N, C-alpha and C positions, 0 to 999 in steps of 0.2 A: 669764436672769432671767425669772421667771414673769410673764405678763401678767395684769393685773387685769381681771376680766371680770364682766359682768352676764348672767345667764341669764333668758330669758323663755320661758315655755311658752304658745304661741299656739294655743288649742284651738278650732277652728271646728267647725261641724256636719259639714263634709265632710273637712277636712284637720286633722290634729293634727301640730304641729311645734314644735321648740324652736330658739331663736336664742341665740348668744353675741355680745355687744357688748363692745368695748374701752372704755377710759376716755373716748375721744372719741365714744362712741356710734356707732362704725363697726361694721358687721356683719362678724364674722370667721368665723362658722360658722352653718349651719342644717341641720337634718335633719328629715325627715318620719318619722312613726311610723304603721305599719299595725296598728291596734289592733282586736281583735275586738269585735263588737257582741254584745249579749245581748237578752233579752226581759223585759218586765215580767210580772206575775202574770196578765195577760190575753193574753199571747202577742204583745204589740205590740213591735216593735223599739225598742231604746233603747241609748244608750252604756253601757258598763260602767265604773262609777266605780272599781272595784277595779283593773281593768286600767290605767286612766288613772293612778291613784295609784302603782301599781307602776312604770309607765314613768317617771313624774316622779322618784320616789326613785332608781331605777336610774340615770337620766341624771345626776342631781345627784351621786350617788356616783362616777360615772365622771369627772365634772369635778373633784371633790375629790381623786380619786386620780391625776389627770394633773399631773405636775410642771410642765407648761408654763403652767398656769392658776392664778390666785389668785382664787377666787370671792368677790366682794364682795357681790353681791345677787342675789336671785331674785324674779321677779314673774310674774303670770299675767294673760293676756288670754283671755277665753272668750266663747263665744256666750251670749246672754241667754235670757230666758224659761225659765229652768231653776232649780229649787230642789232643795236637798239636805236631807232631813229626817233628824234624828238622835234617838236615844232618850236616856234619862236617863244612859247611860254614854258618850254621845258617839259611838255607833256608828250605822251606817246603819240606818234604820228602814223605808225603802222603796226601790224601784228609783229610778233617775235618769230620771224620766218624760220621754218624748219630746214636745216641744211640737207635733208633728204629730198626736198622738193625738186622735181625735175627742172632742168635748165633748158630753155628752148634751143633746139639745134640750129635754127637759123640765126639766132642771136649769138650763139657760140661761134659760128662761122664768121659772123660780122666782126666780133672781137678779135679773133685770130688773124683774119685778113687785114685788119686795121693795124694791129700792134705786133704781128708776127707770132709764130707759135714756138718753135724750138728755142730761139734766142731769148724770147720773153720768159719762157719757163725756166731757163737756166739762171737768168738775172734775178728773177723773183724767187728762185729756189723752190718752185712748186709746179707740179704738173697742172694742166687744166682740169679742174674738178667740178666745174659748175658751181652750184650753191655752196659746196664745201670750200670754195675760195670766197671768203666773205666779201672781198672787194667786188666780186662779180655780182653780189646781191644788189649793190648800189647801181651797177651798170644795168642790171635787169630792171630795177625800179625806174631808172631814168628813161629807158626806151620801151618798156612794157607797161608801166604804171605811171605815166607822166603826171597825172593829177595828184597822186600820192607823193611822188617825188618832189613836187613843188612845195609841199607842206614842210619838208625836212629842212631844219636849220642846224641841227647838231646830230652827229652820229657817234655813238659810244660802243665799244666792245662790251659784251655781256657782263664780265666781272666789274668793269668800271661803272656800268649803269647801276648795279646793285649798291655800289659804294655811293654813287651820286644821290640815290633816293634818301640816304641818311645824312650826307654831308652837304648836298647842294653844289658840290664841286665837280666840274666836268674835266676829265683828264684822259689821256691815252697812256698806255703802259707797254713796255717792250715785248713781253711774252705773248700778249694778245695780238699785237700788230704783226708779230713774226710767225704766227701760226697759220701757215699755208693760206695766207690771205690774198696773195698776188698784189698787195699794196706796197710791199717793201722791196727796195732795190738793194740786194745784199752786196753788190759791188761798190755802192756809193754810201751805204749805211744811211739811207734816207728814203722817203717815199719815191716810188717810181714815177717818171715823167708822165705816164698815162693818167695817173691819179690827178695830177694838176691839169692836164689837158681836158679831162672830162668835167672839171669843176668840182671834184670831190675833196681836194686837200683842205679847203677851208671849213669843211663840215667836221673835221676831226680836231679836237682840242689839243692843247699842248701836251707834249710827251714828258712824263715824270718818271723818276726811278721807281722800281717795283716796291721797295720798302717804304715809300711815301705814305704818310697817314695824316689825318686831320682830326682835330678835337671836336667832339660832338657832345652837346648836353641834352639829355632826354630824361624825362621823369625826375628832373632835379639832380641827375647824376651825370658826371662827365667821364668820357672814355674816348679812346682813339679808334678811328675807323680807317682801315687800310684801303688802298685803291684796287685791291683784287689782283688775281693772277690766273692765267690759263692753267687748267687742272694738271695736264701732263707735265707742263713746265714746272709746276709747283712740286710735283712728286720728285722731279729731277733736282730741283733746288734743295730739297731736304737732304738728299744724298751728297750733293756738292758741299753742303755745310758740315756734314758729319764724317765724310770719307776722304782721307788724304790721297789715296792711291787711285790711279786711273781705273775706270769701270764703265760698263755699259748697263743701262737700266732698261728692263722690259716692264713697262707700266701697263697692266692688263685691266680690262673692263669691257665695256661695249666696244671700244677700240683697244687694240694691243699695239703699243708704240715702243719700238726699240730705239733708245736714244743714246748717242755716243757724243759726249761733249769734249772728247779728247782726240779729235781728228782734225787735220788741216787740209784734207783732200777736198778738191773742188768736186761738186756733183757732176755726173755725166748724164747724157740723155737717156742711156739705158737704165740708169738708176731712177731717174725721174719717171720714166714710163712704168716702173714697178712701184710707184708711190713711195719712193725714197726722196726726202726733201730736207730742207733746213728749217729749224726753229730758231728762236733766240732765247738765250739765258736771261735772267734778270739783269745781268751785267751788259747785255746787248751783244754777246758773242754767239756765233753760229753753233748749232747743234745738228749733227747728222741724224736724221730720224726716219725710220722705216715704219710705215703704218699698215695695219691690217684690221679689217672690220670683223675681228675674230669673235668677240662676244656676241655680236649680232648673228653671225653664222651659227655659233653654238646654240643660241636661243632658238633659232629656226629649226635646227636639227632635233633639239630636245622636244619641241612641240610635236614634231613628226613622230618621234619614238614614243612619246607619251600617248599619243592618239592611237598609234599602230598596236602597241602592246598593252594598252589600257593601264597606264601607271600614273600616279599623281605627279605634280610638277617638281617635287623635291626628291623623287625616287633616286635619281642619278647620284645624289650625294652619299648614298650608302654603298655604292659599288666600289669594290677594292680591286687592285690590279691582279689580273689573272696571269700568273707567270708563264703558263703554257702559251698564251697569246704573244708574250714578249719573245719566247723561244721561237715561235712561228715567224715572227718578224726577222729574227737573227738568221733563221734558216732560209729566208727568202720565200716563205710559203704564203705570205700575205702580199698581194700586189694590186694596187689601184682599185680597191673595193669601195673606197669612199671618194666622192668628188664634191667640192663645195657648190652650193646652190645660190647663195645670196651674198657671197663675199666680195664680188667685184675683183679688181686687180688681175685682169685676165693674163697679163704677161707673166706675172709671178706664178700664178696657178699653172700656166703652161710649162714653166721651168720645173715644176714639181710633179705634175700628173699628166698623163695622156688622157684625153677626153673619154669618159665612160658614163654610163647611166647608173647613178648610185641608187640602189633599190634596197633599203633596209629590210624589206619583206623577205629577202633571201637569207637573212640571219635567223639562227635558231632561237634567239632570245634577245630581250632588251639588252642584257649585259654584253652579248657578243656585238650587237650593233653599236652600242655605245663605245666599246673599245675601238671599233673601226673609225668612228667619228673622231675620237681624241687622237688616235694614231695619225689620221690625216691632218688634223688641226696642228699637231705638233710639227709635222713635216713642213707645213707652211710657216709656222713660227720660226723654225730653224733657218729657212731660206731668208726670212725677213731679218733675223739677227745677223746673218752673214752679210747682208746688204749694208746694214748699219755699221758693222765692223770694218768693212773695206779691208785695207791693208794694216789697220791698227794692230799693234802687238799686244794690246791689253788682253788679259785672261780672266778677269773677274766680271761676272754677270750677276746683277741683282734682279730678282723678279718680285714685283709687288702688285697689289690690287686683287681683283676678284678671282684670279686663277691660282693664287698661291695655296689654297686649301684643296685643290684638285690633285689628288695623289697620282692619278694616271698621267696628267699633264706634266707634272714636275718630274716624275720618274722617267718618262719617255724623253723629255727634254734633256735630261742628263745622259740618257742612253745615246741620243743622236749627236750630242756635243761633248764627247769625252775629253776633248782638248781644252775645255773651258771649266772654270770653277763656278758653279751655279749655286746661288744661295737664294732660297725662297724666304723673303723677309716678312715675318709676322709682327715686327715692331711697327709702331705708328709712324712710319716714314713715308706715308703716302701723300696725296695732294693736300689733305686737310692739315697734316703736320707741317708741310712746307709753308702753307699759307700762315700758319700760326708762328712758325719760327722766323719768317722773314719780316714780321712786324715787331719783333722783340726789340 
């Protein structure tokens, strides 16, 4: 008898994969996809939406053609800060711009002088992040690429675009519009007036609830397709559905995001300047979230260490915690030997470290250098967690995602946060699980 399954496409900046869950939301399959990148019209690297859509459709067709499975639902969990622009025929009007693409300084000054800086940041609950504010991607297109902008008739957030290619339905969804977009006015629970003034509001389709789905018939079989969800918010949704007590979630991967859905504190300028902002839950409620580009920083450091000590890319996975190193930390013998190089977030870094030149060549071995890197990364993580906690009395912290299997990271996190109960979650409660659960 065929098993009823839900398929989730979990599309991160680094890893693209799909999961199959059974009726009890137990994972029964997952596969990674190695998809080619492309470049935009300026030659800057970006994901290829055509390749992603082809993979999605091919995978779904494979499931539909497998007699062992009865596909009941499909949903999407994707990275944020990414918009898909469509022309009047519903076809791609621009590339899928990379949120790492530099934002012109003159245009940044123009926006901030027109709409204000500090007050605007507080109202939209996001610091000025350039392309990482997806709303500013539209602003950039309007003034830097007017010919392309004139082609745009519809703008979708990335998860909703993937849903659209299967359903033909254009919608907007709370977690995507609330993801440091600068589009949303958190004081009014509506689009910010600047979005209307610039003529962007009509580009976005109607807002629907995150659990919304549409029936689709493909290959003679009918199933439901969800409207998609922002990946970090999806991970949080999974815990909100399963955990009755207050908690903070540290969702790790390319970005490490500490999310506190149990605070009523207003954001301060100091917090915003340290990349602490608000997201929205699927219910449309604010989430205090502190972000770090931690996986990106670790990848950069690992490439340096692999090259310097002539090790393969996975060598770090076999390294176990050296207790003498931990004792050196406790004795204060280790001080500022590591300093982040591609992390950004200068103010938070300055809270943790004094500027030094990090030179792993001064370490006697790969193992020693790696310990210094993880020690420094955890100190940054601790500062980020403290920001998201604010004055919240909660004591439970879940950690999920790519860092949960890193023994050094988890051990040192517990070492530096002895007042908190930290649980590394190996259960399928990440972004894929959340996307599957929310469509049930």
